[in-house]
C-alpha positions in Angstrom: 0.0 0.0 0.0 1.3 3.4 -0.9 0.0 5.6 1.9 -1.2 9.2 1.3 -1.3 10.2 5.0 1.0 9.4 7.8 0.2 9.8 11.5 1.8 8.9 14.8 0.9 8.8 18.4 -0.2 6.7 21.4 -3.0 4.2 21.1 -4.0 2.4 24.3 -6.2 -0.5 25.3 -9.7 0.7 26.2 -12.1 -0.7 28.7 -15.6 0.8 28.5 -18.6 0.0 30.6 -21.3 -1.9 28.7 -24.2 -0.2 30.6 -24.9 3.2 32.0 -23.4 3.6 35.5 -20.2 4.4 37.4 -17.2 2.2 37.5 -17.9 1.9 41.2 -20.8 -0.4 40.5 -20.8 -1.8 36.9 -19.9 -5.5 36.6 -19.2 -5.8 32.8 -16.8 -4.0 30.5 -15.9 -4.2 26.8 -12.3 -4.4 25.7 -11.2 -2.3 22.7 -8.6 0.2 21.7 -8.5 4.0 21.3 -6.1 6.8 20.4 -6.7 10.1 18.6 -4.3 9.4 15.8 -5.3 5.8 15.1 -8.9 7.0 15.3 -8.2 9.4 12.5 -6.2 6.8 10.6 -9.1 4.3 10.7 -11.6 7.0 9.8 -9.5 8.0 6.7 -9.1 4.4 5.6 -12.9 3.8 5.8 -13.3 6.9 3.6 -11.1 5.5 1.0 -7.7 7.2 1.9 -4.6 5.0 2.3 -2.9 5.8 5.6 0.0 4.6 7.7 0.2 4.8 11.6 3.3 4.7 13.8 3.2 4.1 17.5 4.9 2.2 20.4 3.2 -0.6 22.2 4.3 -2.9 25.0 5.4 -6.5 24.4 2.1 -7.8 25.8 -1.3 -9.0 24.7 -2.8 -5.5 24.9 -0.1 -4.2 22.5 -0.9 -7.1 20.2 -4.5 -6.1 20.4 -3.8 -2.5 19.5 -1.8 -3.4 16.4 -4.1 -6.2 15.3 -7.2 -3.9 15.5 -5.6 -1.1 13.5 -4.1 -3.4 10.9 -7.5 -5.1 10.5 -9.0 -1.8 9.4 -6.6 -1.7 6.4 -4.1 0.8 8.0 -0.4 0.3 7.4 0.9 -0.2 10.9 4.5 0.6 11.8 4.6 -0.5 15.4 7.6 -0.3 17.7 7.4 -3.1 20.3 8.8 -1.8 23.6 10.0 -4.6 25.8 10.6 -2.2 28.8 7.1 -0.6 29.1 3.5 -1.8 29.1 0.8 -0.8 26.7 -1.2 2.1 28.2 -4.8 1.6 29.3 -7.8 3.9 29.5 -11.2 3.3 31.2 -14.4 4.9 30.0 -17.6 5.1 32.0 -21.1 6.6 31.3 -22.3 7.8 34.7 -25.5 9.0 33.0 -27.2 8.7 29.6 -25.7 12.1 28.6 -22.3 12.1 30.2 -19.0 10.2 29.7 -15.8 10.1 31.8 -12.4 8.8 30.7 -9.6 7.8 33.0 -6.0 7.3 31.6 -3.3 5.0 32.9 -0.5 6.0 30.6 2.4 7.2 32.8 5.6 5.7 31.5 3.6 3.4 29.1 5.1 2.4 25.8 3.2 4.8 23.7 4.6 7.8 25.6 8.2 6.6 24.9 8.1 7.5 21.2 11.3 9.1 20.1 12.8 10.6 16.8 14.8 7.4 16.1 11.4 5.5 15.7 10.7 7.4 12.5 11.7 5.2 9.5 13.7 6.6 6.6 11.3 8.0 4.0 8.2 7.4 6.1 7.3 11.0 6.3 8.7 12.1 2.9 6.8 9.5 0.9 3.2 10.7 1.8 1.1 13.7 0.9 0.1 14.8 4.4 1.3 14.3 7.9 -1.3 14.5 10.7 -0.2 15.1 14.3 -2.0 16.1 17.5 -1.3 18.0 20.7 -1.7 14.8 22.7 1.6 13.5 21.4 3.2 16.9 21.9 2.4 16.8 25.6 2.5 13.2 26.6 6.3 13.2 27.1 9.4 15.1 26.0 10.6 12.3 23.8 7.2 12.0 22.1 7.2 15.7 21.4 10.7 15.5 20.0 9.5 12.7 17.7 6.5 14.8 16.6 8.7 17.9 15.9 11.2 15.8 14.0 8.4 14.4 11.8 7.0 17.9 11.2 10.5 19.3 10.3 11.0 16.4 7.8 7.6 16.9 6.3 8.1 20.6 5.7 11.6 20.0 4.2 10.0 17.5 1.8 7.0 19.7 0.9 4.6 17.4 2.7 1.5 19.2 4.1 1.1 19.1 7.9 -2.2 18.8 9.6 -2.4 19.6 13.4 -5.3 18.9 15.7 -4.7 20.9 19.0 -6.6 18.2 20.9 -5.6 19.7 24.3 -5.7 17.4 27.3 -5.4 19.4 30.6 -4.2 16.3 32.5 -1.0 16.3 30.4 0.0 19.9 31.0 -1.4 23.2 32.4 -2.5 25.9 30.0 0.5 28.1 30.5 2.8 25.3 29.6 0.8 23.7 26.8 -0.2 27.0 25.1 3.2 28.1 23.8 4.3 24.5 22.9 1.1 23.8 20.9 1.2 27.3 19.3 4.6 26.6 17.9 3.4 23.4 16.2 0.2 25.1 14.9 2.2 27.9 13.3 4.2 25.3 11.3 1.1 23.5 10.1 -0.8 23.9 6.9 -4.2 22.9 8.4 -5.1 23.4 12.0 -8.1 22.0 13.9 -9.3 23.1 17.3 -12.3 24.0 19.3 -12.8 27.7 20.3 -11.3 27.1 23.7 -8.3 25.4 22.2 -7.6 28.2 19.8 -7.8 30.7 22.8 -5.3 28.4 24.5 -2.8 29.2 21.8 -3.5 33.0 22.0 -4.9 33.8 25.5 -5.4 37.4 24.6 -7.6 36.6 21.6 -11.0 35.1 20.8 -11.2 32.1 18.5 -11.7 34.1 15.3 -8.8 36.4 16.0 -6.6 33.3 17.0 -7.5 31.8 13.6 -6.5 34.9 11.8 -3.2 35.0 13.6 -2.4 31.5 12.5 -3.3 32.4 8.9 -0.9 35.3 9.2 1.8 33.0 10.5 1.5 30.9 7.3 -1.3 28.3 7.9 -3.4 27.7 4.9 -6.7 27.0 6.8 -7.9 26.9 10.4 -10.9 24.8 11.2 -12.8 25.7 14.3 -14.9 22.9 15.6 -18.2 23.9 17.4 -19.5 20.4 18.2 -23.2 20.1 17.6 -23.3 23.6 16.2 -21.1 22.6 13.2 -17.8 24.2 12.2 -16.1 27.0 10.4 -13.0 27.2 8.2 -10.9 30.3 8.2 -9.0 30.8 5.0 -7.1 33.9 3.9 -9.8 36.5 3.2 -12.7 34.1 3.8 -14.6 32.3 6.5 -16.8 29.4 5.6 -19.4 28.1 8.1 -21.3 24.9 8.1 -24.1 23.8 10.4 -24.0 20.6 12.4 -26.5 17.7 12.4 -29.1 17.0 15.0 -28.7 13.4 16.3 -29.4 11.4 19.3 -26.0 11.4 21.1 -24.8 8.2 22.8 -21.1 9.0 23.2 -19.1 12.0 21.9 -15.6 10.6 22.6 -13.9 10.2 19.2 -16.3 12.5 17.3 -13.6 15.1 16.9 -11.3 12.5 15.3 -14.0 11.4 12.9 -14.6 15.0 12.0 -10.9 15.5 11.2 -10.9 12.3 9.1 -13.9 13.5 7.2 -12.3 16.9 6.6 -8.9 15.6 5.5 -10.5 13.0 3.2 -12.3 15.9 1.5 -9.1 17.9 1.3 -7.2 15.0 -0.3 -10.0 14.3 -2.9 -10.3 18.0 -3.9 -13.7 18.8 -2.3 -14.2 22.5 -1.9 -14.3 23.9 1.7 -18.1 23.7 2.1 -17.9 20.1 0.9 -15.2 19.3 3.4 -17.1 20.8 6.3 -20.3 19.1 5.3 -18.6 15.7 5.2 -16.7 16.3 8.4 -19.8 17.3 10.3 -21.6 14.2 9.1 -18.7 12.0 10.2 -18.6 13.5 13.6 -22.4 13.2 14.0 -22.4 9.5 13.0 -19.7 8.7 15.5 -21.7 10.2 18.3 -24.6 7.9 17.7 -23.0 4.7 19.0 -20.5 3.7 21.8 -16.8 3.4 21.0 -14.1 5.7 19.9 -13.9 4.7 16.3 -16.1 1.6 15.7 -18.8 3.6 13.9 -16.5 5.7 11.8 -18.4 5.9 8.5 -17.6 4.9 5.0 -18.4 7.3 2.1 -21.7 5.4 1.4 -22.6 5.7 5.1 -22.1 9.5 4.8 -24.1 9.7 1.6 -27.0 7.8 3.1 -26.9 9.9 6.3 -27.0 13.1 4.4 -30.0 12.2 2.3 -33.1 13.7 3.9 -36.0 11.4 4.6 -33.9 8.2 4.2 -35.6 5.1 5.5 -33.5 4.1 8.6 -34.0 0.4 7.7 -31.5 -1.0 5.2 -33.4 -3.4 2.8 
């Protein structure tokens, strides 16, 4: 497979409650995997884009589970098996029908031990787009160095860079994270972030002003995610807005990754900006309608069917 997109980061084993209720009391859980970058990789592959994912996993059954699941989705997996650290774990509960809580057990886990030496020769240079996130930038110093090395190589080779701010407050406080993530954003071609995340980059600005500052720094487009209210893309001299979709929400975790996959797939297939936003909003909405971080990432036919008004919900 000749990949068009490369991405790297930590993917962990995921245990989620089967029923609504707290981890204090539920008795059954479902084992899966989850990670922002692999979620995007799987989403892109289902939308017809060839993609390669790089990450570290432990030399353990959970690490095997991570690589097997991602590879089974048609993603080119470049795993580094770390014999000195376990695969990370996250637990997800639904305390009520409209809330989700996630707990991470990733300190010193294999995924956080990414380093520049893990990047194969030509791996970045041979694709059209590199996608990275703020999670990898903050999870450890060595992972950040790996990410920055990949971005530097991409820019030197003329490979476009996509960056999702994806700020996690548990990894670093705002005053530490903001300057680090801003530096990466200013070196990206496409930046994704919620309004709060863009304000994190520029604390003295609102989201629209932050987007304009990134454009002035050289970004080609800044995509502001507004959740159920849709999204807006800021391009030089233009702002394009697109409404969201009203759906019955089951679980929002992973919806932002599905959105990014939808947008990037449109970018790589030459959809115009309104078309990219429409597809991205549809992908995010579809992901919200079932449990799991990536399992309901849609195909192009799923998106087409979802976007047709008055479609019979029963497949015949």
